[in-house]
N, C-alpha and C positions, 0 to 999 in steps of 0.2 A: 347588926349586919346591914344596916342601911347604908346605901351609898349616896343618899340625898342628904347633904348637909345643910341645915338651916342655921341662921344666925340665932343667937340667944335672945335677941330683941324682936324676933318674929313671933307676934302673938298668935298668928294663925297656925303655927307648927308646934305650939307648946303643949297642946293636949294630944298626945300620942294616940290615945283611943280613938280620937276622931279622924286620924290620918290613915284612911282605909281605902281599899278597893272592894267593890262588890263581887262576891264570890260567883254568883250565878251568871252575870253578864259582863264582868270586868270593867264596869263603869267606875270612874274616878270620883271620889267624894268631893263635894265643893270645897270643903276645908283644905283638902290637898291642893286643889287649883289655887285657892287663895293664898296658901303658904308659899307656893312657887311664885305666883305672880308678885307677892309682896317682895320676895327675894330679888326678883328680876328689877323691880322699880319701887323700892321702899318709901320713897318720897311722893309717889303719885297716888291719886284717889283709887281705892281698889275697885269701886263700881265702874270707873271709866276703863281700867284695865280688864275687867270681866267683859266689857263690851267690845273691846278691840281685838279683832281677828288676828292682827299681827302678834299681839301679846299672848294670845291663846295658842298660836302656833309655836312660839318660843317656848311657852310653859310645856307644851306637848313634847317638844324636842328634849327639854330637860328631864321630864318624867320618863320619856322612852329610853334615854340613856340610863336612867336609874333601873328601869325594868330589865333592860338588857343585861346589865351587870348582875342583877339578881338571878336571872335565868342562867347565865354563865356559872355563877356560883353554885346553883342547884344542880346543873349538869355535872360539875366537877365533883360535887358531893355524891352524886348518884352512884358513881363507880365504888367509892369507899363504902357506902351504905350497902350496895348490893354484895359486896364481898366480906362484910362483917357479920358475925353471928352473935347473937345475945338475946336475952329475955324480951327486950322492948324493940328489936330491930324491925319487926313486922309493922308496928305502929309507926316507927320513924320512916319506914319506906312509904307507908300510905300518906304520911304528912308531907314528905318530900314530893310525891306525885300530885297531891292536892295543891301545894304551893306552885308547882310548876304549871298546872292547869290554869289556876287563877292568874298568874303572872302572863301566861300566854294569851288569855282573853283580854287582859289590860292592854298588852302590846298590840294586839289586832285593832282595838279601838284607838289607840294612840297613832298607829300607822295610818288609819283612815283620816285622822285630823291632819297628819303631817303630809299626806298626799295632796291636800288642798293648797299647800305651799304658803309661804308668808305673804301677807297682804299689806 
């Protein structure tokens, strides 16, 4: 259900287990930044892209779009989850809330970066 599509040649996005956001503070793993930066400019040196505020802003914009879509999907699922009964629905509701909270934290961090504007 990822809305972030990476090319098959993107070595930074190939290990899905490393493509994460921190649960407690919503920080974006370096591997995620690297994967997005590589997609934006695959022919450029990754270290140079990491140091460029302009590319960091563009990467934050791409990630924010991804997170916004994830939050919209979770919101649309909430109504269905809340009205469905079943043996595991309590756990599914908790998981939905957990993901909504984590993505909300990520989005707050990304919005801080985006408010700085492209440079």
